[in-house]
C-alpha positions in Angstrom: -11.8 -18.1 8.9 -10.0 -15.3 7.0 -7.7 -13.0 8.8 -9.0 -9.4 8.4 -7.7 -6.1 9.6 -10.3 -3.4 10.4 -10.4 -0.4 8.0 -8.7 2.2 10.2 -5.8 -0.2 11.0 -5.6 -1.0 7.3 -5.2 2.7 6.3 -2.5 3.2 8.9 -0.6 0.0 7.9 -0.8 1.0 4.2 0.4 4.5 4.9 3.4 3.2 7.0 4.2 0.7 4.3 4.2 3.3 1.5 6.3 5.7 3.5 8.8 2.9 4.5 9.1 1.5 1.0 9.7 5.0 -0.5 12.3 5.7 2.1 14.1 2.3 1.5 14.0 2.8 -2.2 15.4 6.3 -2.1 18.1 5.2 0.4 19.0 2.1 -1.6 19.1 4.0 -4.9 21.3 6.7 -3.4 23.8 4.2 -2.1 24.0 2.0 -5.2 24.0 2.6 -8.9 20.4 1.6 -9.8 19.0 2.0 -13.4 15.6 3.7 -13.8 14.1 0.3 -15.1 15.2 -1.5 -11.9 13.7 1.3 -9.8 10.4 1.0 -11.6 10.4 -2.8 -11.2 11.0 -2.4 -7.5 8.2 0.1 -7.2 5.8 -2.2 -9.1 6.7 -5.1 -6.9 6.0 -3.1 -3.7 2.6 -2.0 -5.1 1.7 -5.5 -6.1 2.2 -6.7 -2.5 -0.3 -4.2 -1.2 -2.7 -4.9 -4.1 -2.7 -8.7 -3.4 -3.4 -8.1 0.3 -6.4 -5.9 -0.6 -7.7 -8.3 -3.2 -7.4 -11.2 -0.6 -9.4 -9.0 1.8 -6.6 -9.1 4.4 -6.4 -5.4 4.3 -9.8 -3.4 4.1 -8.9 0.1 3.4 -11.4 2.9 4.0 -9.0 5.5 2.5 -9.5 7.6 5.8 -13.1 8.1 4.9 -12.4 9.9 1.7 -14.3 7.5 -0.5 -17.6 6.8 1.2 -19.2 3.8 -0.7 -22.4 3.8 1.3 -25.1 5.9 -0.3 -27.6 7.6 1.8 -31.2 6.9 0.6 -33.6 9.9 1.0 
């Protein structure tokens, strides 16, 4: 049995995660002397974590209903 999070909760968790990681990156980069390459690597690592969770179907984003994949047949 796989652990799955419903679409609305997934959207909210992804939004919170993106905002928190951006805040932490900006705060960390402001305090320490971080090169642009290290900043890019940190950003890619944060994105890969979310991407893996979506690919494993733990997170099931609905993108707040913006991308409707269900087509209505006439």
